[in-house]
C-alpha positions in Angstrom: -23.8 12.0 21.3 -27.3 10.9 22.5 -29.0 8.7 20.1 -31.0 10.6 17.7 -28.9 13.7 17.7 -27.6 14.1 13.8 -25.2 16.2 11.8 -26.1 17.7 8.6 -23.1 17.0 6.6 -19.9 14.7 6.6 -17.4 17.3 7.7 -19.6 17.6 11.0 -19.3 14.0 11.5 -15.4 13.7 11.1 -14.9 16.7 13.5 -17.3 15.2 16.1 -15.2 12.0 15.6 -12.1 13.1 16.3 -13.2 14.6 19.6 -15.2 11.7 20.8 -12.3 9.6 22.6 -9.8 11.2 25.1 -6.8 9.4 23.5 -5.8 9.8 19.8 -4.9 6.1 19.6 -6.0 3.2 22.1 -5.2 -0.1 20.9 -8.0 -3.0 21.9 -10.9 -4.6 20.6 -13.1 -4.8 23.5 -15.0 -1.1 22.8 -15.2 -1.4 19.1 -16.3 -5.0 19.4 -19.2 -4.0 21.8 -20.5 -1.1 19.7 -20.2 -3.4 16.3 -22.4 -5.8 18.1 -24.9 -3.4 19.3 -25.3 -2.2 15.3 -26.4 -5.8 14.4 -23.7 -6.3 12.1 -23.3 -9.7 10.2 -20.4 -11.0 9.5 -19.2 -11.1 5.8 -20.1 -14.4 3.7 -17.6 -13.3 0.9 -13.9 -14.2 1.3 -11.9 -11.4 3.4 -8.2 -10.8 2.8 -6.7 -8.8 5.7 -3.0 -6.9 4.7 -0.8 -6.1 7.9 2.6 -4.8 7.8 4.9 -1.7 8.2 5.3 -1.0 4.4 3.6 -1.9 1.5 -0.1 -2.5 2.8 -1.6 0.3 0.4 0.1 -1.5 -2.6 -0.9 -4.9 -1.7 -4.7 -3.8 -1.3 -4.4 -1.7 -4.9 -2.9 -5.0 -6.3 -5.4 -7.4 -4.8 -8.4 -5.0 -5.7 -7.2 -4.7 -9.1 -6.9 -8.1 -9.9 -10.3 -9.1 -8.6 -12.0 -6.5 -10.3 -10.3 -7.4 -13.6 -11.8 -10.9 -12.8 -15.3 -9.6 -12.6 -15.5 -9.6 -9.1 -17.0 -6.9 -6.9 -14.5 -5.8 -4.1 -15.1 -3.6 -1.1 -11.7 -2.4 0.5 -10.9 -0.3 3.4 -7.2 1.5 3.7 -6.0 4.2 5.8 -5.3 7.4 6.1 -6.5 9.1 3.1 -4.7 11.7 1.2 -7.1 14.0 0.3 -10.7 13.0 0.6 -11.7 10.7 3.9 -14.0 8.7 1.4 -10.9 7.5 -0.3 -10.8 5.0 2.6 -13.8 3.1 1.9 -14.5 1.8 -1.8 -16.6 -0.7 -3.4 -15.5 -1.5 -7.0 -12.9 1.2 -7.0 -15.2 3.9 -6.3 -15.2 5.9 -3.1 -18.3 5.4 -0.9 -21.0 8.2 -0.9 -21.0 11.0 1.6 -24.7 10.0 2.1 -23.7 6.7 2.5 -21.2 7.4 5.2 -23.7 9.6 7.1 -26.0 7.2 7.3 -23.6 4.5 8.6 -22.1 7.0 11.0 -25.7 7.4 12.3 -25.9 3.8 13.1 -22.7 3.6 14.8 -23.8 6.6 17.0 -26.8 5.1 18.1 -25.1 1.9 19.2 -22.3 3.4 21.2 -24.1 3.0 24.6 -21.8 4.0 27.5 -18.3 3.3 25.0 -16.4 5.6 22.6 -14.3 5.0 19.9 -11.3 6.7 18.6 -11.2 8.2 15.2 -9.8 5.0 13.3 -12.1 2.7 15.2 -14.9 4.9 13.9 -13.8 4.3 10.8 -13.2 0.7 10.6 -16.8 0.1 11.8 -17.8 2.3 8.9 -16.3 0.5 6.4 -17.7 -2.9 8.0 -21.1 -1.7 7.7 -20.7 -0.3 4.5 -19.6 -3.5 3.1 -22.3 -5.2 4.9 -24.8 -3.2 2.8 -22.9 -3.2 -0.5 -22.5 -7.1 -0.1 -19.4 -7.2 -2.2 -17.6 -10.6 -3.8 -14.2 -10.0 -1.7 -13.4 -7.5 1.0 -9.8 -6.5 1.3 -8.9 -4.8 4.6 -5.7 -3.0 5.5 -4.6 -3.0 9.0 -4.4 0.5 10.5 -1.5 -0.4 13.4 0.0 -3.4 14.5 -2.6 -6.3 13.9 -3.4 -8.2 17.2 -5.4 -5.1 18.7 -6.1 -3.4 15.7 -10.0 -2.7 15.0 -9.5 -4.2 11.7 -8.8 -7.5 13.4 -12.4 -7.8 14.7 -13.0 -9.7 11.5 -11.4 -13.1 10.9 -9.5 -13.1 7.7 -9.6 -16.0 5.4 -6.0 -15.2 3.9 -3.7 -12.8 6.0 -1.2 -11.0 4.5 1.9 -9.8 6.3 3.6 -7.6 4.0 6.9 -6.5 6.1 8.1 -5.9 9.7 10.1 -2.7 10.1 10.3 -0.3 13.2 7.7 2.1 13.2 5.1 3.0 15.8 6.9 1.9 18.4 5.4 3.8 21.3 2.4 1.3 20.9 4.0 -2.0 19.4 7.1 -2.6 21.0 10.9 -1.5 20.9 12.3 -3.9 18.6 11.1 -5.9 15.3 10.5 -9.0 17.3 8.0 -7.5 19.6 6.6 -5.7 16.3 6.2 -8.9 14.4 4.4 -10.6 17.2 1.9 -7.9 17.3 1.3 -7.8 13.2 1.0 -11.7 13.2 -1.9 -11.6 15.6 -4.1 -11.2 12.2 -3.2 -14.9 11.5 -6.0 -17.3 12.1 -6.1 -21.2 12.7 -5.9 -23.4 9.4 -5.9 -20.3 7.1 -3.3 -19.3 4.8 -0.8 -17.0 6.2 1.2 -14.9 3.5 4.5 -13.4 4.6 6.4 -11.2 2.0 9.8 -10.3 1.2 12.2 -9.0 3.7 13.8 -9.7 6.8 11.4 -12.0 8.7 11.6 -11.7 12.7 11.5 -15.0 14.3 8.3 -13.6 16.5 6.2 -14.2 13.1 6.8 -17.8 12.8 6.7 -18.5 16.3 3.3 -16.8 16.4 2.0 -18.6 13.4 3.2 -22.1 14.7 1.1 -21.2 17.9 -2.0 -20.1 16.0 -2.0 -23.0 14.0 -1.9 -21.2 10.6 -0.8 -22.3 7.2 2.3 -20.2 6.9 3.4 -19.2 3.4 6.8 -17.5 3.3 8.3 -15.7 0.3 11.5 -17.2 -1.1 10.2 -20.5 0.3 6.6 -21.0 -0.4 6.1 -18.6 -3.2 8.4 -16.3 -5.1 8.2 -13.4 -7.8 11.4 -12.8 -9.7 12.0 -9.6 -12.1 13.5 -10.2 -15.5 15.7 -7.6 -17.4 12.8 -6.9 -19.9 10.5 -5.5 -16.9 8.1 -8.9 -16.8 8.4 -11.0 -13.8 7.8 -14.6 -12.9 5.7 -16.1 -10.2 6.2 -19.5 -8.6 4.4 -21.6 -5.5 3.7 -25.1 -5.0 0.7 -25.2 -7.6 3.0 -24.2 -10.2 4.6 -20.9 -12.1 3.7 -18.1 -14.5 6.3 -17.1 -16.3 6.4 -13.5 -18.1 3.8 -11.8 -16.2 3.5 -7.8 -17.0 5.2 -5.7 -14.5 2.9 -4.0 -11.8 1.3 -0.8 -12.8 3.2 0.5 -9.6 6.7 1.8 -9.9 9.2 1.0 -7.3 11.6 -1.9 -6.5 9.6 -3.3 -4.1 6.4 -3.9 -6.1 7.2 -7.2 -7.9 7.2 -8.4 -4.1 4.1 -6.9 -3.3 2.7 -8.5 -6.3 3.9 -12.0 -5.2 2.6 -11.8 -1.9 -0.9 -10.3 -3.3 -1.0 -13.2 -6.1 -0.2 -15.7 -3.4 -3.3 -14.9 -1.4 -5.4 -14.8 -4.3 -4.2 -18.3 -5.5 -4.8 -19.3 -2.1 -8.4 -18.3 -2.4 -8.5 -19.8 -6.2 -11.5 -22.1 -5.3 -14.0 -19.5 -4.1 -12.5 -16.4 -6.5 -11.0 -18.3 -9.5 -9.1 -15.9 -11.7 -7.8 -16.5 -15.1 -4.1 -15.5 -16.1 -5.7 -12.6 -18.6 -7.3 -11.3 -15.6 -4.2 -11.2 -13.5 -2.4 -9.6 -16.3 -4.9 -7.0 -16.7 -5.2 -6.4 -12.7 -1.4 -6.1 -12.5 -1.3 -3.5 -15.3 -3.9 -1.5 -14.1 -3.1 -1.2 -10.7 -2.4 2.7 -9.4 -1.9 4.1 -6.1 -1.2 7.8 -5.9 1.8 8.8 -3.2 3.8 5.7 -3.7 6.9 6.7 -5.9 4.2 8.3 -8.0 6.1 10.2 -10.8 4.5 13.2 -12.6 6.1 15.0 -15.5 5.9 19.0 -14.9 5.2 21.0 -18.1 8.7 23.2 -17.0 10.5 19.9 -18.0 11.5 18.7 -14.7 9.8 15.6 -12.6 7.7 15.4 -9.4 8.0 12.0 -7.2 5.6 11.6 -4.4 6.1 9.2 -1.9 4.7 8.7 1.7 7.8 7.4 2.8 7.9 8.1 6.8 10.1 5.5 8.4 13.5 4.0 7.9 12.5 0.9 5.9 10.3 2.9 3.4 13.3 5.6 3.1 15.7 2.7 2.1 13.0 1.6 -0.5 12.8 5.1 -1.8 16.5 5.6 -1.8 16.9 2.6 -4.2 14.0 3.5 -6.1 15.7 7.1 -6.7 18.8 5.2 -7.6 17.2 3.0 -10.5 15.2 5.7 -11.7 17.8 8.2 -12.1 17.4 11.9 -13.2 19.4 13.7 -15.4 19.7 16.6 -13.4 19.5 17.3 -9.6 17.4 15.9 -7.1 15.5 18.5 -5.1 13.6 17.2 -1.8 10.6 18.5 -0.1 10.5 16.6 3.3 7.7 17.2 5.6 7.1 14.6 8.6 5.1 14.2 12.0 6.7 14.8 15.2 6.7 11.2 16.4 8.6 9.7 13.4 12.3 9.0 13.4 13.2 11.9 11.4 17.0 11.5 11.9 17.2 8.1 10.5 15.1 8.9 7.4 16.9 11.7 6.4 20.3 9.6 7.4 19.2 7.2 4.8 18.3 10.0 2.1 21.1 12.1 2.7 23.3 10.9 -0.1 20.4 10.6 -2.6 19.5 14.3 -2.5 21.2 17.5 -3.6 19.0 20.2 -2.2 16.5 19.9 0.9 13.6 22.1 1.9 11.6 21.2 5.2 7.9 21.6 4.8 5.5 21.8 7.9 2.9 19.2 8.4 -0.6 19.8 10.3 -2.5 17.7 12.5 -2.1 16.9 16.2 1.4 15.3 15.7 2.4 18.2 13.0 6.1 19.2 12.8 7.0 22.5 11.9 9.5 23.4 9.0 11.9 25.2 11.3 11.9 21.9 13.9 12.1 19.7 11.1 15.3 21.6 9.7 16.8 21.5 13.3 16.5 17.9 13.8 17.9 17.1 10.3 21.2 18.8 11.3 22.0 15.7 13.4 22.0 13.6 10.4 24.6 15.8 8.5 21.6 17.6 6.3 20.9 21.4 5.9 17.5 22.1 5.2 15.7 25.4 3.9 12.7 26.2 5.7 9.8 26.5 3.3 6.8 27.0 4.9 3.5 25.0 4.4 3.9 22.2 1.8 2.1 24.4 -1.1 4.9 27.3 -0.2 7.6 24.6 -0.1 6.5 23.4 -3.6 6.5 26.9 -5.4 9.9 27.1 -3.8 11.1 23.8 -5.3 9.4 24.6 -8.7 11.0 27.9 -8.7 14.7 26.0 -8.1 13.8 23.1 -10.6 15.5 23.1 -14.1 14.8 20.7 -17.0 16.1 17.4 -16.1 15.8 17.9 -12.4 13.5 16.2 -10.0 11.4 17.4 -6.9 10.9 14.5 -4.8 8.0 15.3 -2.1 7.9 12.8 0.7 7.6 12.0 4.4 4.0 11.8 5.3 0.7 11.3 4.0 0.3 15.0 5.8 2.6 16.2 2.9 1.6 14.1 -0.2 -1.9 14.6 0.2 -1.6 18.5 0.0 1.0 18.1 -2.7 -1.5 16.3 -4.8 -4.1 19.2 -4.0 -1.5 21.8 -4.9 -0.6 20.2 -8.0 -4.0 19.8 -9.2 -4.4 16.2 -8.7 -6.7 15.8 -5.8 -8.6 12.5 -6.4 -5.9 11.0 -9.0 -5.5 7.4 -9.4 -1.8 7.3 -10.0 -2.0 8.7 -13.5 1.1 10.2 -14.8 -0.5 13.6 -15.8 1.7 16.5 -17.4 1.2 19.7 -15.2 1.3 23.3 -15.8 3.6 24.4 -12.6 
């Protein structure tokens, strides 16, 4: 786009951005760094927390933001992808950025492109950084899109980095195994600064990269810990002391205490710059919400909807454990919609024994997978899926099958859960457990 050319509304800007770069994904920092420099962007003066990982990133961002806001801090947060509204990605004090602010920011980036082009995600990341420059929050929380080392978010030096988990996903870009993927994700670590590594298997490459970078590595189970109690509370400990009987996070699921512990470890590492009282921590934990992460919603017909963006083997294992922990009185009906480049066979295999009836849904976008093709791939894992059409059509089919006491689990992608939220009348929902007339 030549300098000075403008679009009238946000939708036109987003359409143009998706056609700007010849590749959907191109990892690397050089192009985005040149464009960002030409905008005149100034590095943030406030603390920055960067969150990387295969799964759990969104939960950590939600927990971090909620605790900081409960402590009275003004927080800018960047996440991706969105479920329903693009503006979900960039928030200031928990509120989505306005369309007018985004359009002004897009104009600034377009004028700075020069000979370079940006991918959709790179444009998105630069927009977030420029929005925060104008908004001047007291803390910034950035979620890595893919990997870490070559992700556009890594243009910013994190004061504290969190690596929540390392698993197999995006292998065509990040490498063939967890050691290679771990090296890419550890690229957000910075010399002399805290690097918080969450619960779960830890590739040796992460420790090696931390040592080479000279980072202050803090490992779950060694330098800090979170232990759930039978009454639903949990205990936290680190080198500075312990906090007993903290309230359970407002996010459902077995992984959330571990996510909360990693988030709290990051905030305590910034304790001198962002001090938090125990009361603020407790309020923040309880108020944290995040649609689409084992989100449970009661339907007026007497069954339950469960929405989860789980889309790889590691997140499928967590979802299977959550389904076992939060049992239904009746059957479990699954509406599954996934992208074509995901490991459908492994995800379905892991969840096979947790589901009684399967319905395949078509996703949309450049990596879409039709319901019939998804059902065909599921056969390799011993699962028979009924093709259900679009996500709304598949939800209607599932609702017609569900009886009181059953649950309908909708999962497999943001491209599945987002349309489900719209269909159920929860577009823009913040994780509330609203009753629905379906």
